[in-house]
N, C-alpha and C positions, 0 to 999 in steps of 0.2 A: 604555474598552471592557473588558468582562469577560474574564478570562483564559480560555484553552482549557479549563483544569481546571474553572472555574466553569460554563462552558457545558455541559460533559459531565455534571457533577453534575446540572444542571437537566434534561438529556436523559434520564438514567436514573432520575430520581426516581420516575416512574410505575411502574417495574419494582419498586422497593423497596417502594412502597405496595401492591403486589399481595398482600402478606402471605404467608400460608402456602400459596397456590396453588402446586402443584408444577409445575415446568417440564416434567416428563414428561407432564403432562396434555395438553400441546400438541405431542407428538411426531408426526411424520408417520406415517401408518398403512400406507402402501404398502410394497412390497418394496424394501429397500435396494439401491442399485446401487454398483458399484465405479467409482471415478474412475481412469481410466488415466493415469498420469503419463508425459509424453513423455521422450525420451532426455535424461539429465542431471539429472532431478529424482527425489527420493525418493518413497515412497508418501505419499499425502495423508492427514494426520491428520484424523479425523472425531470429534467429541464423541459420547459415548454417548447424550446426550439430544437429539441432532439428526441422526439417520441421514439420509443423502442418498437421495432417491428421484427418479425421473424427473419426477414431477409437482411435487415441491417445487422442483426446479431451474427448471422452466418457469414456475411461479408467481413465483419470485424474479426471473427474467429479466423478466417482465412488470412487476413492481414497480420494478425497476431503471431501466426506461426510461419510467416513468409520471410525467409532469410534475405530476400531481395530488398527489404527495407534498410539493410545495412549497406555501406558503401562498397564492400567487397563481396557481398552475397554470402557472408560467412555466419551470420547470426540473426535471429529473429527476436522479437520481444520476449518470447518464451525462453530465450537463453538465460535471462536473469530472473524470469518468473515462470519456473517450470512446475507443472502440476505434480511431478514426482516429488518435489520438495515443498508442496503446498504453496505453490506460486512464489517461491523464493529460489535461490540458486545453491543454498547450502554452503556458500563461501563466506569467509570473513569480509572480504571486499570484492565487489563485482568486477568482472573482467569484460572489456569491450573488444572492439576490432583489434586484431594483432596482439591479443592478450594484454592490452593496456589495462593497468590496474586503476580502478576507481578509488574514490576517497571515502565511500560509505557502504554500509551493508545494504543489500537489496531488501526492502520491506515486502511483505506479502501483498498481493493484489486482492486476496480474498476479503470480501466485505468492504473494499475501498469505496464502493458506491455510497456509503454512508458518511464518508469523511469530508468535512468542510474544507480541509486543506490536503494537498498531496505532496509527497516527498517529505523527508525528515525535517526540512526547514520551512515547509509550507509555501514554497515558491510558486506552486500552481494551485488555483482555487477551484478547479473542476477536473473531472476525468478527461474531458475533451482537451484541456490545456496540457494536462500531464502526459497524455498519450503520445504527443508528437515531440515532446522535449528531448528524449533520448535519441531520436532519429538524427538530429542535427548536432548532438553533443560529440565533440571530437574524441572524447575518451570512451564513448559508448558505441553508437552506430556510425558515427563519423561521416555523415553526408555534409559536404561543404555548403550545399544549399538543397532545399527540399525538392527542387525540380529534378535532381539526379534520380531519386527513387521514384518520383511521380512518372517520369518518362519510362521507367521500366514497367510500371503498371499499365501505362497506356499502350505499350508494345505487346503486352500479353494478350493471348487470344480470348481469355475468359473474363478478365477484369472489366473491360468496357461493358460487357453484357450484364455483369453483376451490378455495376454502378447504375446502369440504366434501370434495372429492375428495382433497385432501392430508391433512387432519387429522381427517376423519370427521364433522365438523359444520360448519355454515356460519358459526360464530362467527369474527369478525375482531377480533383483539386485537394488542397490540404485540408480545407474545412470538412469535406466529405470523408476523408481518411480519418480525421480525428473523431468525427461523430460516429463512424462505424466502429472504430476501436473502443470508444467509450461505451457504446451500446453493448458490445460483447462483455466488457469488463463489468458492466452493471449486473450481469447474470452470474458473476463469480461470487456466489454466496455460500457460506458454510455455517451451518447451525446444527441443531439436533444433537448436541453433545450430551454426555452423561449429565452434566450440570443442567442443561436445558430441560432434559427429561425430568429431572428432579424438581427444578425451580418453577418451570412453566408447564410441564406435562403431567404433574401430579404423581410421578413415579417415585415413591419414597425409598425404593430399593436401588435407585439408579446410582447413588453414591455409596462408596465404601465407608466404614467408620473412620478411617484415616482421612478420607476426602472431606467428610463432614467436619472433622476437627480442623482441617485445613481451611475450609470455608469460614469457620468461626474466626480463625486467626486473620484471614483475609479481610473480613468485615470489621474487626475490632479496631477502633481508633487508637486504643492503647496497646494494640498488638501489632499486626502487620501494617495496618492503616492503608492497605493497598487500594481499597475502593474509593479513596479520596481522589484518585486520578483515573483508576481503571473501574469505571462506574458500572453499577448494576441497577437496572430500573425495575419497577413492579411488573411490567409486561414484557420487557425485552432487555437485552444487555449487549452493548457494544464493547464493553471492557476498555473504554477510552473516553476521556472527556473532550477529545478533539483539540486540546490546548497544548501550549508549549511550556516546558518546565526545564529548569536547570537542576539536574539530579546529582551533580558532582562527578559526571563521567567525562573523560577526555580532558583531564587537567594534568599537565606535566609537572615534573618535580619543581619547577620554578613558579608554579601557580598560574601559568599561562594556559590558554585553551589550545588544544590541538586542532579544533574546529570550532568556529564561533557560532555555528548553527543559525538560529532564527535571526540573529543580528545581520546576517547577509541581506535579509529582506527589509527589515524595519529600520535599521540603523538606530535602534533604541538601545541605549547602553545596557539596561537591565536584561535585555534579550541575549546577551552574550552567553554562549554555552547552553542555550535552551533548545530543546528539540521536541518534536511532536510526540505526544503520548501514543505509543503503539498499542494496537489491540492485543489482548492476551489470548484471543481465540486461536486455537491451533499452535499455541506457543511451544508445546512439547515437540512439534514437528519442524520448527523453523530456526533451529540453532545455526550459527552462533548469534549472540544477542548484543544489543545496544546499537547505536547509530554507526559505530565503527567495528562491530562484530568482534569486540575484544574479549567477551566473556563466553566461554564454551558451553557451560551447563546451567540448568535452572538452579541447581543447588548453589552454584557460585553467584548467580544473580541475587538470590535470597540473601546470601552472606554480604554481598555488596550493599544492598539496601539497609540491612541491619546495622552495618557499620557506618552509615550516614554519608556514604560516598566520599568524594574528595572536597576538602574545604575550598571555597572561593567566594568572592564578594557577592555573587548573585545566586547563591544556592537557594532553591525553593524552600520556604519555611516548613512545608510538609515533610521535607527530608530531614529527619532527625534520628539520632541513635536510638535504637529500640532493643529491648531485651526479648530475644526469642530463644527458647530452650532448643536443644538439639531435636527434641520430639516435635516442637512447633515447626521447625524448619523442614523436617521430613514430611510432616503433614501438609504443609503449604505446597511443597513440590507435588505431592500426591493430588492435591486439589487442582493445581495447574494442569496436571495430566488429564483431568476430567473435562478440560475445555476443548479437547480435540473433537471436531465435528465432521460431518460428511463432506466429501468433495462434491462440487456441483456436477450434475450430469451434463453431458455434451460440452465439456470444457476442454477436451483434448484436441489434438490436431484433426483437421477435417480429412475425410477420406479423399484419396487422390484419384 
């Protein structure tokens, strides 16, 4: 099976072949809107060549839920990023066209607007680049070339009108599709959790005694040491450092990696087995866990970290065996439950 890196290179090749056409030629023409970040989240970064407009968000939402983006019209982006599962799919490994099994667990799209890298191995550096990768991936939406699904959109009665409204002409191309999808994805924000109300909203009653104890374990370098990678700031918290770490996950009995992770992209030896730090927001709603979906419960995740993962030459130095009492472990899970936030409004399928 081709590596994720190879599949992504195939997916973005049409963009490289577009030559000297400027991406700014495909900027939305409407009035930019401000995306209001909920409590606990920072301002949303927006690229200068893709200002968010109300119409671009609505077009992106329609595309996100349109099954015609897959080769056989059987699944949409929402197939793996379903709002019912907090924009994951609830499966260990994602399934694509014809129930083909992928090699990694689907990460949540919630708050992905803040991430400097997309996908577990960071092979996309923007939401725009990420949004079209699965469309050409033979294991996911399985379009041999992007023109296949673009022609479907061009033949639709409504899409040319929508693209004209957003971009000033009815032309439908890959850049416009990726910009529209990315604009919608930038609105998929989830904050205002019990933790946010306690930490940033001044509500001292928002966390239970067990959750407060769990927060202390989370922050304690000699305890859980969780915040060394799942960071909390003074004004907001993404619960990720946006970096890549080898945590000793996905190592077989011979000490080899079942998935070499970030190494796919960098070819740096020490990146073998390293994966992007996932956000912990809504973690209680997005099981199973890890890049391969191999851990079913939060309690088992805590046990895994407490046991120092699986030994390998590139294990991150922050991953070390720690002593957590049974009470510490229960409290830590209770704190993680306090990170469930609100689902974003207007994020479900558009009205037909």
